[in-house]
N, C-alpha and C positions, 0 to 999 in steps of 0.2 A: 793233458798237460804236455807241450812240445817246449823245445828249447834248442839252440844253437850251442849249445854247450854238450861236450860228449861226458859219458860217466859209463863207468865199468858194467860189464854183464852181470857182475853182482849185485851191483846197484839197481840194476834194471829189473833185475828179479826181487829184490826188496819192494821195490816201487810197486809191481803187482801184489805182492804177498799184503803191503801196508794198504792199499786202494781197498782190497777184499776185508780185510780185518776192519778198516774204518767204517765201511759201507756195510758190511755184515753185522758187525758187534758193536762199534762204539756209538753210531749214530741211533741204532735203536734203544743202546742203553742211556741214553741221555735225560730222557723224561724219568725214567728207573732211578737214575743216579741222584736225579734232584730231589725225588721223592724220598728216599733214603738217608738224605743229609739231614731232613727231621725240621722240627721247630724247637725255638728255645733253646736252652742249655746244651741239649742233645747234639745241636748241631756244631759244638766244640769238643765234645765229649767221644765222638764214635767217628768210624768210617765206615760209608758205604760199602755193605759186602760184595755190591758187583764189581766194585773196582778192583777188590782182590781175583773176582774171578777173570776178569780182562788180563789183570797182570799175567795170572798164572798160563791163560793163551797165549798173550802175546811172548813170553818167555819160550814156550814150546815151538812158536813158529821163526824162532829167530829174532824177533823184532824187539829186540832188549839192549838198552844202554847204546844205542845208536850213533850219540852225539859226540862221543870221546872219538878226536878223528886219529888218522893213521899215524900220528905223533907220538901217540901215547900207546903201550902195550898193552893196557887194561881194555883198550876200546877195539872195537870190530875193526878198525884200518879204513874208514872212508874218508875220503879228503871233507873238505866244509863246503865245495861244489855239492858232491853227492848228497851230503847230510842236508843242505839246504833243501834240495828236491823232495826231500822226504819231508822236510818240516811244512811243506806247502799243504802235503795232503793230512798232516794230523791238524793243520789248523781250520779244517772245514769241521772240526768237532773239538774247538780248543779246551772245553771243560774237561773234556774226559780223556780223547785219545793223547795227548802228551804224557801224563801221568801214567797211563796202561803203559807206555813204553819205556818207564821209567824215565822219561825224556824231557821233566817239565820243570820251569822255574821255581823257586831259586835253586831246586838242588844240581841242575847240570852244571851252573857255573860254579856253586861249590864243589862240586867233585870234580870239576876241572883245577880248579885251585890245589884242592888236596892232592890230585895226580901231578900238576904240573911242579909244586911247590912244597908240597908235604914232607915231613921227614919220614922214615919207614914206621915210627910209630904212630904217628898222626895218621897214616895211610892204612894201617892194620885196624886203628880205633873207630876211624870214621869213613874213610873211603869203601871198605870192604862191605859193612851194613848198607851204605848208599846206594852202593850199586848192586847190592841184592834185593834194594826194594825194601830192605825191612826199617829203615829209619826214615825220617826227612829231617830238613834244616833250614836255616835262615841265614840273611845276610842283613846285619844291622849297620846303617851307613847313615840314611837319610833322619835328620833332626825336628824337635819340634822350634827351636828357640832362633834358629840360623836359615839363610838361603843356602839349602843345600846343593842346587845346582852348581854353585862353586863349591868344590868339596875342602877347598883350603880353609872354608869356613867352620867344619866340624869341629865342634866343643868338646866332645867326649874325652876324658882324659884317662891315660892308660900309665899309671905311674908304677915305677918299677920300686920294690922296696924288697931287699934280700934278694929270695928264691922266688919271690912272684910278683904279678903284677895286679894291681888294686885300679880297677874301672868305675869309673861314675859317669852317667850320662842320660839324657834323655832322648829316646829316638821314638820315631813314629813312621808307618807305612812300610813296616819288618813283614814282607811276605813270607809265609810260612809259618810265623810264630804261633798262630792260634790252633796249628794240628795238633792233637794229642801224640802224634808220631814224631814231632819234631824234637829233637835230643841233642842237637848243637848247633851254635851260633857261631858265625863268623863278625867278629864287631871290629869295625874301623873308629880309631879315635887318635888323639895325639898323645905321643910319648915323649916329642922334643919339642912342645911348642915354642922355644927362642932359637931354635936351628935357623939361621940366617935363610938358607934354603927352603922357602915354603913349602916345596915339595918332599920334602925330607924330613919334616915334621911328624908325619901319619906313619902307624903302624895296624897290621891287623892279627888278633888274637882269635885263638880257638877257646870258645866257650861254652861248657857243658851246661845243656839246658836246664838242667835241676840245681845248677850252684846257686847258693845262698845269696842274696840280692837281687835277684831277678824279678821284674813284677810285669806279667803280662797287663797292662791297665784295661785296655778295651780294643776291640775290631774297629777297624774305620769302615766306613763303607763308600763305595763308589757309585755315585749317582742311586743311592738305594740299596746297592748289591754288596753285601759283606763276604762274599767268597768264600763261603765255609764249607769245608772244616780248615783250610789251611789260612783263609784271611789275611788281611795286611794291619799288623796290630803296632799300637801304641805300647813302647817296651822303656820301662826304666831300671837303669842299672846302678845299683847304691853299693858301695864297697863290696865290687864282686872280686872276688879273689882267686886266681890261677896261678898254676906254675907259669915260670919262663920260657919253658920247653913248650909252651901253648904259642909260641909266636910263629907267623908265617912268615917264612924268608928271611926275616932278620929285622930289628929296629930300623925304623924309616923308610922301609920299601914298600910300603902301604899303597901309594899311588902305583908302582910299578905291577903289583900284583893286580890293583883292580882294573889296569889297563889290559893286562893279559885275560883277565876275566870278561869285561864287558865286550871288547871287539867282535869275537865271534857270537855273542849271547844276541847282540844287538842284530845280526845277521838271522839267527834262528826266529827274533822276535818280527823281524819283517818277513820273512818267509812263510811263515804261520798266519801273519797277516793277507797275504796274498790267498791263503787258502779260506779265511774267512770271506775275503772278497769275492772269490769264485762262488762259494756260498751261496753269498749274498744275492750276487747275480743270478744264480740257478732259482733261488727262490722267488726272484722278480721276476724270470723270465714266465716260469710255471704259473703266476698269478695273472700277469697281462695277458696270457696266449688262452687262459681257462676261458671257454665258450661260455659259459653260465655268467661270466660277468661280464657286463655290457654297458655303457654308457653312452647319452646320445644315439642309441640306434647300431653301435659298434662295439667289437671287444676293444679293451684298452690299448692292444698292441697295435692297432689300426690308427691310433691318435700320434700325430706327429711328433708331438713332444715326447711321447713314452718310447717311440721308435728311437729317435735322437739319444734320449737319456740312454738307452742299451749300448747303443753304438760308442756312445763316448765313456761307457763303463770296460767296455771290452778293449778300449784303445789304451785306457790308462792300467788296466792290471796287466795287459802284455807287457807296456814301457816299464811298469814296476818290477815286474817279474826280471824283467832284462837286466836291470839296474842293480838289483840284489845278486842276482847269480854271478854278475860280472864283479861283484865286491868280494864275493865269496872266493871266486877263482883268483883274486889278485890276493887275497888271506893265503892261498895256497902255493902262490908263486912267490911270493915274498913272507910276509907274516901279519899279525894284526897291526903293528904301528905303521908298517910299510903301506897298509892299505887304508890308513885313516882318513884320507880325501873320499874314496870310495863309499865307504862304512859311514860318513858324514850324510854324505848325498843320499844313500839308501833311507838312514834315518828319518831324513826331512821328508822325502820324495812319500814314501810307503804309507806312514800313517794317516797322513793327509789326503792321500789316494783313498785310502779303506775309509776314511769319514764320509768322503763325498761320495762313495760308492753304495754305503749303508744308506746314507741320508736319502738318496736318489729312491732306493729299494723301499725304505718306509712311505716316502710318499707314495708309490705307486700302491701300496697297500692301504692307504687312508689309516682312520683309527685302528685297524688290526695291526699298524706296522710298529706302533708303540706298546702294543701289548704283550703278555706273556704267552701267546698263542703262535708265536715267531721268535726266531733267533735274534731278529734285528736290532731289538732296543738293547740286548744284553750285549752284542755287538758291538753296538753304537758307544755303550758305556767303554767297553775295553779299546776301542780306537781311540777315542777322545784322550784317554788316560796315557794310551801308548806316546802321544806327543809329549807327553811331560816324563814318563818313565825312562829310564837309563837315559838321562841328558833330555831337556828341553828342545825344543824346534830351534831356539834363540841359540842355543849353545853351539848346537851342531851349525847353525846357518854361519855364527861368527868364525868358528874353525875353518869352515869352507872358504869363507870370503877372504882369511888369512891365508891359504894355500894358494889363492888366485892371485891375491895382489901381491904375493911374494915374486910373480912373473915379471914385475912392473920392469926393472933393472934391464932384464932381458930382452923384454919387446922394442923398448926403446933402443939398446944397441941395435937389435935386428932393423928397426926400423932406419935408423942413422946409416947402417951398411947398405940399406936398399938405396938411400936418397946418393949416399956417395957413389953409388955403382950406375944410378942413373946419370950421376953428372959425368961419370967417366965415359960412358956411351955418347952423350951429346958431344962430349970433347973430341970423340973420335969421329965424329960426322954421322951420328946416330945408327952407328954400325956396331956390333957386338964384337 
């Protein structure tokens, strides 16, 4: 992995440690992890023991909670750019490595929320055990009955009654809600639905997972994968009652919170996607250069279309990496809001790239590519889902177009100035 962006010597050392940890511990543990998840109801009531072993080793190596950037005293002091380079390494083993480092979604985003906006009491109760890897969490936003890609459609009600909020809503695709270690939800809903400012209607409240009125209805499946034990669940909140002290940042500030949460999170997802793409390319190269696999008298790599596909994959992966690192660097130099344009470009480009890369790798494997014997089928399910998760392609495309089209007046003014200057030069006998 090379980059034109500079990182600190400490980050370089972490990269070396992490590459060794992923190659020598996480990747060899993949199949063991899946076998320990088990079958039937056990998938949702136990945690693979090997994960706890990996977490203990990651802690001992100093590869723990790397995601909290240098603006948080609770974190290790990395920049977003530096952490992005580490995300790529963990992306090569997406089911195991991020969690082993306590750097997996949705916990990372939720920890950032508690670190950035939480009260001292909220931090002590939830952030500390999350950062210690003792509990897990969920973020409840997407809803069954509305198009949640426009978050102003959210209908879950957060009604204040005395010193409590009463929450009623029907959510789904709530990642982490199936995990037996999930102890807390961050729930987004409307606390002021009649507010004339549609982005001030929403709030986020902390809801302990054992609060009466919470029903985990079922785990949803992603192309047949249930992603146990954390899962992506349908959840109902019926007259769920929590103290008003459980509000995050204040009433009507839900959008402010989620924008602070999602910006860096999208970069994390994109860089892990780069790692998935690199591994997919590696798997393909190993296959097409295998001398035992020949078609029409030659190894697969000697066929022009296969070789061309490998070249295209390398170009797209490298271009996507630079796009994401540029966005991470922009966040560091401004903030997530100042990098919205760059984040949107990365979120559009990278999942589509990943989907194409995996598809080509699958094609090179033939029927084996869609089987359980290779990681490609599961990778493909994740890649396709990433084009919807954290905002679908269309939303980011509209946002990016809006940024570009805002330049219209300036472009016309510049063109007018050029024409005026041209006329001035002509009037001066074509002399400057």
